C-alpha positions as CSV (number, residue, x, y, z in Angstrom):
1,M,-0.2,0.1,0.1
2,Q,1.1,3.7,-0.7
3,N,0.1,7.1,1.0
4,T,-0.5,5.8,4.5
5,Y,1.2,4.5,7.9
6,Q,3.0,1.2,8.1
7,I,4.9,-0.3,10.7
8,A,6.9,-2.9,11.5
9,T,8.3,-4.0,14.7
10,L,11.6,-6.3,15.5
11,A,11.7,-8.3,19.1
12,N,15.0,-8.1,20.6
13,K,18.0,-9.7,19.2
14,E,20.3,-12.0,21.3
15,D,23.2,-11.6,18.8
16,K,23.9,-7.4,19.2
17,T,26.2,-7.0,16.8
18,S,29.5,-4.7,18.5
19,L,29.2,-0.8,18.8
20,S,32.9,-0.1,19.5
21,F,33.1,1.5,16.4
22,L,30.4,4.3,17.2
23,S,31.2,4.6,21.0
24,E,32.3,7.8,23.0
25,R,35.7,7.6,22.2
26,V,35.3,7.4,18.5
27,A,32.6,10.8,18.5
28,K,35.0,12.5,20.8
29,Q,37.3,11.8,17.7
30,T,35.1,13.0,15.6
31,V,34.2,15.7,17.6
32,K,38.0,16.6,18.1
33,F,39.0,16.8,13.7
34,H,35.1,18.8,13.1
35,S,36.0,21.3,15.5
36,S,39.5,21.9,13.5
37,F,37.6,23.6,10.9
38,K,36.9,27.2,11.7
39,E,33.7,27.2,10.2
40,Y,32.1,24.3,13.5
41,E,30.0,25.1,16.0
42,P,27.4,22.6,17.7
43,T,23.9,22.9,16.5
44,P,21.1,23.8,18.6
45,L,19.0,21.6,20.0
46,H,15.7,22.6,20.5
47,R,13.0,22.9,23.5
48,L,9.4,22.6,22.3
49,K,7.8,22.9,25.2
50,G,4.6,24.5,23.8
51,L,4.5,21.2,21.1
52,A,5.3,18.9,24.1
53,E,2.1,20.3,26.3
54,Y,0.1,20.7,22.5
55,L,0.7,16.9,22.2
56,G,0.4,15.6,25.6
57,V,4.1,14.3,26.3
58,K,6.3,15.2,29.1
59,D,9.2,16.8,26.4
60,I,10.2,16.8,22.8
61,F,13.6,18.4,21.9
62,L,15.2,18.5,17.9
63,K,18.5,19.0,17.0
64,D,18.8,21.7,14.2
65,E,21.1,20.8,12.0
66,S,20.5,23.8,9.3
67,F,22.9,25.6,11.1
68,R,25.9,22.7,10.4
69,F,29.1,24.7,8.6
70,G,26.7,27.0,7.0
71,L,25.5,24.2,4.3
72,N,22.0,23.6,5.8
73,A,22.2,20.2,6.4
74,F,24.0,17.8,8.6
75,K,25.6,15.6,6.0
76,V,29.0,17.2,5.6
77,L,30.0,15.4,8.8
78,G,30.3,11.9,7.1
79,G,31.4,13.2,4.1
80,S,34.2,15.0,5.5
81,Y,35.4,12.4,8.4
82,A,35.8,10.1,5.2
83,V,37.8,12.1,3.5
84,V,40.5,12.4,6.3
85,K,40.7,9.0,6.9
86,Y,41.1,8.0,3.5
87,I,43.9,11.0,3.7
88,A,45.0,10.0,7.3
89,D,45.3,6.3,5.7
90,K,46.8,7.1,2.9
91,L,49.7,8.5,4.8
92,G,49.9,6.4,7.1
93,K,48.7,8.5,10.1
94,T,45.6,9.0,12.7
95,V,43.0,11.4,12.5
96,D,44.3,13.1,15.3
97,E,48.0,14.3,13.3
98,L,45.7,15.8,10.4
99,P,43.5,18.4,11.7
100,Y,42.1,21.0,9.3
101,E,45.2,23.4,8.9
102,V,47.6,20.5,8.7
103,L,45.5,19.0,5.9
104,I,45.9,21.8,3.8
105,S,49.7,22.6,4.2
106,E,52.2,22.0,1.4
107,E,54.1,19.3,3.2
108,T,50.6,17.5,3.3
109,R,49.4,18.4,0.1
110,K,52.8,17.2,-1.4
111,E,52.8,14.4,0.3
112,I,49.1,13.1,-1.0
113,G,48.8,14.5,-4.2
114,E,46.0,15.7,-6.3
115,L,42.5,13.5,-5.2
116,T,39.0,13.1,-6.9
117,F,36.6,12.0,-4.7
118,V,33.2,11.3,-6.8
119,T,29.6,10.2,-5.3
120,A,26.3,10.1,-5.7
121,T,23.8,12.1,-4.0
122,D,19.9,13.2,-4.1
123,G,21.9,16.8,-2.5
124,N,23.1,17.4,0.6
125,H,25.6,14.4,0.5
126,G,27.2,15.4,-2.2
127,R,27.2,19.0,-1.4
128,G,29.6,18.3,1.8
129,I,31.6,16.1,0.1
130,A,32.2,18.8,-2.5
131,W,32.7,21.8,0.1
132,T,35.3,19.5,1.5
133,A,37.3,18.5,-1.6
134,N,36.9,22.6,-2.2
135,K,38.4,23.2,1.8
136,L,41.3,21.0,1.2
137,K,42.1,22.2,-2.9
138,Q,41.1,18.6,-4.2
139,K,38.4,18.1,-6.6
140,A,35.1,16.8,-6.5
141,V,32.4,15.0,-8.9
142,V,29.2,14.3,-8.2
143,F,26.4,12.5,-9.6
144,M,22.5,13.4,-9.5
145,P,19.5,11.4,-10.2
146,K,16.6,12.3,-12.5
147,G,14.2,14.8,-11.0
148,S,17.0,16.3,-8.7
149,T,16.7,20.1,-8.7
150,Q,18.8,22.7,-10.2
151,E,18.8,24.6,-7.0
152,R,20.4,21.6,-5.0
153,A,22.8,20.9,-8.6
154,E,24.3,24.4,-8.5
155,N,25.0,24.3,-4.9
156,I,27.3,21.7,-5.5
157,R,28.9,23.6,-8.6
158,A,29.6,26.6,-6.4
159,E,31.9,24.4,-4.6
160,N,33.8,24.1,-7.6
161,A,32.8,20.6,-8.1
162,T,31.8,19.3,-11.2
163,C,27.9,17.9,-11.2
164,E,26.4,15.6,-13.5
165,I,22.0,15.2,-13.2
166,L,21.7,11.5,-14.4
167,E,18.9,9.6,-15.9
168,G,18.3,6.5,-13.4
169,N,17.8,6.9,-10.0
170,Y,19.8,7.4,-6.5
171,D,21.2,3.4,-6.6
172,D,21.7,3.9,-10.2
173,C,24.3,6.9,-9.7
174,V,25.6,5.0,-6.7
175,R,26.6,2.2,-9.4
176,Y,28.1,4.6,-12.1
177,A,30.0,6.8,-9.5
178,N,31.8,3.3,-8.2
179,Q,32.4,2.9,-12.1
180,M,34.0,5.6,-12.9
181,A,35.7,5.7,-9.7
182,E,37.2,2.2,-10.9
183,E,38.0,3.9,-14.4
184,K,39.5,7.0,-13.5
185,G,41.0,6.0,-10.4
186,W,38.8,8.6,-8.5
187,I,38.0,7.8,-4.7
188,M,34.4,6.7,-3.5
189,V,32.7,7.9,-1.3
190,Q,29.5,7.1,-0.5
191,D,27.3,5.6,2.3
192,T,26.1,2.2,0.9
193,A,28.3,-0.5,1.4
194,W,28.8,-4.1,-0.3
195,E,31.4,-6.4,0.1
196,G,34.5,-5.1,-0.4
197,Y,33.3,-1.8,-0.1
198,E,32.6,-0.7,3.5
199,D,36.0,1.2,5.2
200,I,34.3,4.7,3.7
201,P,30.9,4.2,4.7
202,T,31.5,3.0,8.3
203,W,34.0,6.3,8.6
204,I,30.9,8.1,7.4
205,M,28.9,6.4,10.0
206,Q,31.9,7.7,12.3
207,G,31.7,11.3,11.3
208,Y,27.9,11.7,12.3
209,L,28.7,11.0,15.4
210,T,29.9,14.5,16.3
211,M,25.8,15.1,15.4
212,A,25.0,12.2,18.0
213,Y,27.5,13.3,20.6
214,E,26.7,17.2,20.8
215,A,22.7,16.1,21.5
216,Y,23.7,13.9,24.3
217,L,25.8,16.6,26.1
218,Q,23.3,19.4,25.7
219,L,20.7,16.9,26.7
220,T,23.2,16.4,29.8
221,L,23.1,19.6,30.1
222,A,19.0,19.9,30.3
223,A,19.7,16.9,33.0
224,T,17.5,15.0,30.6
225,K,17.7,11.7,28.8
226,P,15.2,10.7,25.4
227,T,12.7,7.3,26.1
228,H,12.0,7.3,22.5
229,V,13.9,9.0,19.4
230,F,12.6,8.9,15.5
231,L,14.9,8.7,12.8
232,Q,14.6,9.3,9.5
233,A,16.2,6.8,6.9
234,G,17.2,6.8,3.7
235,V,20.5,4.1,3.6
236,G,20.2,4.1,7.5
237,S,23.8,5.3,8.0
238,M,22.9,8.6,10.0
239,A,20.0,6.1,12.1
240,S,22.6,3.5,12.6
241,A,25.4,5.6,14.1
242,V,23.0,7.6,16.0
243,T,21.4,4.5,17.2
244,G,24.6,2.9,17.6
245,F,26.1,5.9,19.3
246,F,22.6,5.7,21.8
247,A,22.6,2.2,22.7
248,S,26.4,2.5,23.6
249,I,26.3,5.6,25.8
250,Y,22.5,4.8,27.6
251,E,23.3,1.1,27.9
252,D,20.3,-0.6,29.2
253,E,18.6,2.5,29.9
254,R,19.1,3.2,26.0
255,P,15.8,5.4,24.3
256,I,13.4,3.3,22.1
257,V,13.9,4.3,18.5
258,T,11.5,4.1,15.5
259,I,12.5,5.0,11.9
260,V,11.1,6.5,10.0
261,E,11.2,6.2,6.0
262,P,8.6,7.0,2.6
263,N,6.2,5.3,1.8
264,K,7.7,4.6,-1.8
265,A,11.2,4.6,-0.3
266,D,11.2,2.1,2.3
267,C,14.2,-0.3,2.2
268,L,14.8,-1.1,5.8
269,F,11.2,-1.2,7.0
270,R,10.8,-3.8,4.3
271,S,14.4,-5.0,6.1
272,A,12.6,-5.3,9.1
273,K,9.5,-6.5,7.7
274,S,11.3,-9.8,5.5
275,G,14.0,-10.3,8.7
276,G,16.7,-9.7,6.1
277,I,18.4,-7.0,3.8
278,T,15.3,-5.9,0.9
279,F,15.9,-3.4,-2.0
280,V,13.5,-1.4,-3.3
281,T,13.6,-0.6,-6.8
282,G,11.9,2.2,-9.3
283,S,11.7,5.5,-9.3
284,M,11.0,6.0,-5.3
285,E,9.4,9.1,-6.6
286,T,9.2,11.0,-2.7
287,I,9.2,14.9,-1.9
288,M,12.0,13.6,0.4
289,A,14.8,13.4,-2.1
290,G,17.3,12.8,1.2
291,L,15.5,9.6,1.6
292,A,14.7,8.7,-2.2
293,C,17.4,5.4,-1.7
294,G,16.4,1.9,-2.1
295,E,19.2,-0.1,-0.8
296,P,20.0,-0.2,2.8
297,C,23.8,0.0,4.0
298,T,25.1,-3.6,5.3
299,I,27.2,-1.8,7.7
300,G,23.8,0.3,9.1
301,W,21.3,-2.3,9.0
302,D,23.9,-4.5,11.7
303,V,23.2,-1.6,14.0
304,I,20.0,-1.5,13.2
305,R,18.4,-4.8,13.2
306,S,20.1,-5.0,17.1
307,Y,19.0,-2.1,18.6
308,T,16.1,-0.6,16.8
309,K,12.6,-1.5,17.8
310,H,9.8,-0.3,15.0
311,F,10.3,1.4,11.5
312,L,8.0,2.6,9.9
313,S,6.4,3.8,6.2
314,V,5.1,7.0,5.7
315,P,3.1,9.0,3.6
316,D,4.8,12.5,2.3
317,S,2.4,14.6,4.0
318,A,3.5,13.5,7.1
319,A,6.7,15.4,5.9
320,A,4.6,18.3,5.1
321,H,3.0,18.3,8.1
322,G,6.3,18.6,10.1
323,M,7.9,21.4,7.7
324,R,4.3,23.5,8.5
325,I,4.5,22.6,12.3
326,L,8.3,23.6,12.8
327,G,7.8,26.6,11.0
328,N,4.9,28.0,12.5
329,P,5.1,27.1,16.1
330,I,3.5,27.2,19.3
331,K,4.1,30.3,20.9
332,G,7.5,30.5,23.0
333,D,8.5,27.6,20.6
334,P,10.9,28.6,18.2
335,D,10.5,28.7,14.3
336,I,12.6,26.2,12.5
337,I,13.3,25.9,8.9
338,S,12.9,22.0,7.9
339,G,13.2,21.0,4.9
340,E,11.1,17.7,3.7
341,S,13.9,15.2,4.8
342,G,14.5,16.9,8.2
343,A,10.9,17.8,9.0
344,V,9.1,13.9,8.6
345,T,10.0,12.8,11.8
346,M,8.3,15.7,13.9
347,G,5.3,15.8,11.3
348,V,5.5,11.2,12.3
349,V,5.5,12.4,16.0
350,S,2.1,14.6,15.9
351,Q,0.3,12.7,14.0
352,L,0.7,9.6,15.8
353,M,-0.3,11.8,18.7
354,Y,-3.6,13.6,17.7
355,R,-4.3,10.9,14.7
356,D,-7.2,8.4,16.1
357,D,-6.3,6.1,13.5
358,L,-3.0,6.0,14.5
359,K,-4.0,5.0,18.1
360,E,-2.6,1.5,17.8
361,I,0.6,2.4,16.0
362,K,1.1,5.2,19.0
363,E,0.3,2.6,21.5
364,E,3.0,0.1,20.4
365,I,5.6,2.8,20.3
366,G,4.4,3.1,23.6
367,L,3.7,7.0,23.3
368,N,2.2,9.1,26.1
369,E,2.3,11.1,28.8
370,D,5.8,10.2,30.2
371,S,7.8,10.3,26.8
372,I,10.3,12.4,26.3
373,I,11.3,12.9,22.5
374,L,14.0,13.3,20.7
375,C,13.9,13.9,16.4
376,I,16.2,15.5,14.2
377,S,16.0,18.2,11.6
378,T,18.6,17.0,8.8
379,E,18.3,19.4,6.8
380,G,16.8,23.3,6.6
381,N,15.3,24.7,3.0
382,T,17.4,23.4,1.2
383,D,15.6,23.2,-1.8
384,A,13.9,27.0,-0.9
385,L,11.4,26.8,-3.6
386,R,10.0,23.4,-3.2
387,Y,10.3,24.6,0.8
388,R,7.7,27.7,-0.6
389,E,5.5,25.7,-2.4
390,L,4.7,23.0,0.4
391,V,4.6,25.4,3.7
392,W,3.3,28.8,1.8
393,N,1.0,27.5,-1.0
394,G,0.0,24.8,1.0
395,L,0.6,22.0,-2.1
396,Y,0.4,18.1,-1.1
397,P,2.6,15.9,-2.8
398,N,0.2,13.9,-5.3
399,D,-0.4,17.5,-6.7
400,E,0.7,18.1,-10.2
401,N,2.7,21.6,-9.4
402,L,4.9,19.6,-7.2
403,K,6.3,17.4,-10.1
404,K,6.8,20.9,-12.6
């Protein structure tokens, strides 16, 4: 079925995968590297007291990644860390030995030579790779799937990268990027993992620990911890990184994690239902461009199947609803500009709490007046025109105008 809510629930697993690569120790290392960029500062964690009271829960927190490095999205964290890990391995050094100023030094540049990083993207990841390559005075080539907007492509080109929109879907672009890397000797930086290509996807996941660790410190400062975390997922690398970190640091008191995906690109939901990795094929048309991925990250899936309980496949209208809620807050709450992929979890939380037809799902997840909820707005209005169409003009996903 499409355009509706569906839930899949996994039983607790005895054969849980190790979380040593997503530990607090690794998180501190990623924060140390990212903080070597002058653009670094922790992104805000908003406390939405008014919304929590309105929806009938104890508390709601939202991590706002629209402030990340001036790029309006979180993705640069994973891409930049994967790039420095690659360079560190190439030089036989550690990441701690390669802060930004050392990376751009003449000595380092002579050692590593000219590099070209290649990736596939729906927008934010590619912009992060392009930004990183540009900062390091290296090259980037980015491929985008059919239907990608010119605004997102131009944002990538503005970082001195080559960007091309192809005819296939996201996963087709991943395969093409890998082909180009093999033929031309470029370095593929992708969070989709497969046999023989696992190091870089792992490093990307570790890069996202900066965001998770910031949230943990901010929650600790607020003297609270979440009972429920809602995480949007494409291939699942961010969702698995945050899930793994919280499971590692909170241990037996870890929150209930719910993964949220679009109906037409719900590969993790289908994997949970089938009991093993399951692909989604075709166009995967959704307004949540950053989540339009059909092939789960194998490394991420091992973490998710071990430590995530619930999986939701949701309609595009949930994302549009979340955008409006965050941009038009209850008095006393901050107004937050959140894009389609960023706002979907807040839209889901809201609809679960007030829609009678979703009562059974709400009860299965365990949402009630004692719930302390954490969501992550992974992007701002990275496509400003689409944002206005949805929020200003009230156009819904099935409107023909959205397909123009």
